[in-house]
C-alpha positions in Angstrom: -10.0 -37.9 -114.4 -12.9 -36.0 -113.2 -13.3 -35.8 -109.4 -16.0 -34.2 -107.3 -14.9 -32.7 -104.0 -18.0 -31.3 -102.3 -19.7 -30.4 -99.1 -22.3 -31.7 -96.7 -23.5 -30.5 -93.3 -23.9 -26.8 -94.5 -27.2 -26.3 -92.8 -25.8 -27.7 -89.5 -22.9 -25.3 -89.8 -25.3 -22.4 -90.2 -27.2 -23.5 -87.1 -24.0 -23.5 -85.1 -23.0 -20.1 -86.4 -26.6 -18.8 -85.7 -27.0 -17.7 -89.3 -30.4 -18.1 -91.0 -30.2 -20.1 -94.3 -32.3 -17.5 -96.1 -30.0 -14.5 -95.4 -27.4 -12.5 -97.2 -24.9 -13.5 -94.5 -25.5 -17.2 -95.4 -25.0 -16.5 -99.1 -21.7 -14.6 -98.4 -20.5 -17.5 -96.3 -21.4 -20.0 -99.0 -19.3 -18.2 -101.5 -16.3 -17.9 -99.2 -16.5 -21.5 -98.2 -16.8 -22.9 -101.8 -14.1 -20.5 -103.1 -11.7 -21.9 -100.5 -12.5 -25.5 -101.3 -12.2 -24.9 -105.0 -9.0 -23.0 -104.8 -7.3 -25.5 -102.5 -8.6 -28.4 -104.7 -7.2 -26.8 -107.8 -3.8 -26.1 -106.1 -3.6 -29.8 -105.2 -4.5 -30.8 -108.8 -1.7 -28.4 -110.0 0.8 -30.2 -107.8 -0.4 -33.6 -109.1 0.0 -32.3 -112.7 3.7 -31.5 -112.0 4.2 -35.2 -110.9 2.0 -37.0 -113.4 1.2 -34.5 -116.2 -2.1 -32.7 -116.9 -5.2 -34.4 -118.0 -5.0 -35.4 -121.8 -7.3 -32.7 -123.1 -5.8 -29.8 -121.1 -4.3 -28.0 -124.1 -7.9 -27.7 -125.6 -9.6 -26.9 -122.3 -10.7 -23.7 -120.5 -7.6 -24.0 -118.4 -5.1 -24.0 -121.3 -3.8 -20.5 -120.5 -3.3 -21.2 -116.8 -1.3 -23.7 -114.8 -1.7 -27.4 -115.9 -4.2 -29.4 -113.9 -4.2 -33.1 -113.3 -8.0 -33.2 -113.1 -10.4 -31.8 -115.7 -12.9 -31.0 -112.9 -12.3 -30.9 -109.2 -15.5 -29.8 -107.4 -19.1 -31.0 -107.4 -22.0 -30.4 -105.0 -23.6 -33.9 -104.7 -26.9 -34.6 -102.8 -25.0 -36.8 -100.2 -28.3 -38.3 -99.2 -27.2 -41.6 -97.7 -23.8 -40.6 -96.5 -25.3 -37.6 -94.6 -27.6 -40.0 -92.8 -24.6 -42.1 -91.9 -22.6 -39.0 -91.0 -25.6 -37.7 -89.0 -25.6 -34.2 -90.6 -27.6 -32.2 -93.1 -27.2 -33.2 -96.8 -25.2 -31.3 -99.4 -26.0 -27.6 -99.3 -29.7 -28.1 -98.5 -31.5 -26.6 -95.5 -32.9 -29.3 -93.2 -36.3 -30.5 -94.5 -37.6 -31.0 -90.9 -36.0 -30.6 -87.5 -37.5 -34.0 -86.4 -39.4 -36.6 -88.3 -40.5 -40.3 -88.3 -38.7 -42.4 -90.8 -40.5 -45.5 -92.0 -38.0 -48.2 -93.0 -38.8 -51.5 -94.6 -38.1 -54.5 -92.5 -38.4 -58.2 -93.4 -41.4 -59.2 -95.6 -44.2 -56.7 -95.3 -43.0 -55.4 -92.0 -42.0 -51.8 -91.5 -40.2 -50.2 -88.6 -40.4 -46.6 -87.6 -37.4 -44.5 -86.6 -37.7 -41.2 -84.9 -35.0 -38.9 -86.2 -34.1 -35.5 -84.7 -31.5 -33.1 -86.0 -28.8 -33.4 -83.4 -27.4 -29.9 -83.8 -30.9 -28.6 -83.1 -31.1 -30.7 -79.9 -27.6 -29.6 -78.8 -28.4 -25.9 -79.3 -31.8 -26.0 -77.6 -30.4 -27.8 -74.6 -27.5 -25.3 -74.4 -29.7 -22.3 -74.8 -32.1 -23.6 -72.1 -35.4 -23.9 -74.1 -35.4 -27.6 -74.8 -38.2 -29.6 -73.2 -40.0 -32.9 -74.0 -43.1 -30.8 -74.9 -41.1 -28.8 -77.4 -39.6 -32.1 -78.8 -43.2 -33.5 -79.3 -44.4 -30.3 -81.1 -41.3 -30.3 -83.4 -41.9 -34.0 -84.2 -45.5 -33.2 -85.1 -44.8 -30.1 -87.2 -41.2 -30.6 -88.2 -40.6 -26.9 -87.5 -40.3 -24.3 -84.7 -42.2 -21.6 -86.6 -44.6 -19.9 -84.3 -43.7 -21.8 -81.2 -43.6 -19.4 -78.2 -41.0 -21.6 -76.4 -38.4 -20.8 -79.1 -37.0 -17.2 -79.1 -37.6 -15.3 -82.4 -34.0 -15.2 -83.3 -33.7 -18.9 -83.1 -37.0 -19.4 -85.0 -35.3 -17.6 -87.9 -32.1 -19.7 -87.6 -33.9 -23.0 -87.4 -35.8 -22.4 -90.7 -36.7 -25.6 -92.7 -36.7 -26.1 -96.4 -40.5 -25.8 -97.0 -40.4 -22.4 -95.2 -37.8 -20.9 -97.5 -38.9 -19.0 -100.5 -37.8 -20.4 -103.9 -35.7 -17.3 -104.6 -33.5 -18.1 -101.6 -33.0 -21.7 -102.8 -31.9 -20.3 -106.2 -29.6 -17.7 -104.7 -27.9 -20.3 -102.5 -27.3 -22.6 -105.5 -25.8 -19.6 -107.4 -23.5 -18.8 -104.5 -22.0 -22.3 -104.6 -22.1 -22.7 -108.4 -19.8 -19.7 -108.8 -17.0 -21.7 -107.4 -17.9 -25.2 -108.4 -16.5 -26.9 -111.6 -19.4 -29.4 -112.1 -23.1 -29.2 -111.2 -24.7 -28.4 -107.9 -27.4 -30.6 -106.5 -30.2 -28.4 -105.1 -33.9 -28.9 -104.3 -36.4 -26.1 -104.5 -39.3 -26.9 -102.2 -42.7 -25.5 -103.3 -46.1 -25.9 -101.5 -48.7 -28.1 -103.2 -50.6 -24.9 -104.1 -47.7 -23.8 -106.4 -48.6 -22.8 -109.9 -46.8 -23.3 -113.2 -45.8 -19.6 -113.0 -44.2 -20.2 -109.6 -42.1 -23.0 -111.1 -41.2 -20.9 -114.1 -40.2 -18.0 -111.8 -37.9 -20.2 -109.8 
């Protein structure tokens, strides 16, 4: 059967490694990471094929000249929206949309409750690096980003880049880096400003 081993928390990992999402270093790391996951997943599928036989259509598949596989597909990059919230990490291979935001959740009847959600990796790093403050937290909650905030060193402003601040070309490049080593599809969002034209969409 088809399975879909994937990833989540990629943006948090980049924060911890002090690597900007929109950088060649991040693209290189993405390729290495997914290549490893894909190779190890295929190795495990080969072992399962020895025990239970390959998937029925293996003789007609793209794998027919290689080792038999139990699974016709092994890897997929899913959005992981809900499970990343449960896991308290960034979703799929996406950059964080905002470093802090207010989430409006429906309660009983017509009631709504608001939840203030902050990226925990961001909080941990800013505390560790010594530039966290309640004032900074309030500014980040208002804007969702640290771009242009003098309290945050330039190197960290580049690292804590959010999805709307990333050019479409970097979103596409990141998708391509992961897709190279993914059997199925890759879930990826390209964020565009509301001033985007049809040409901007076509270029992406």
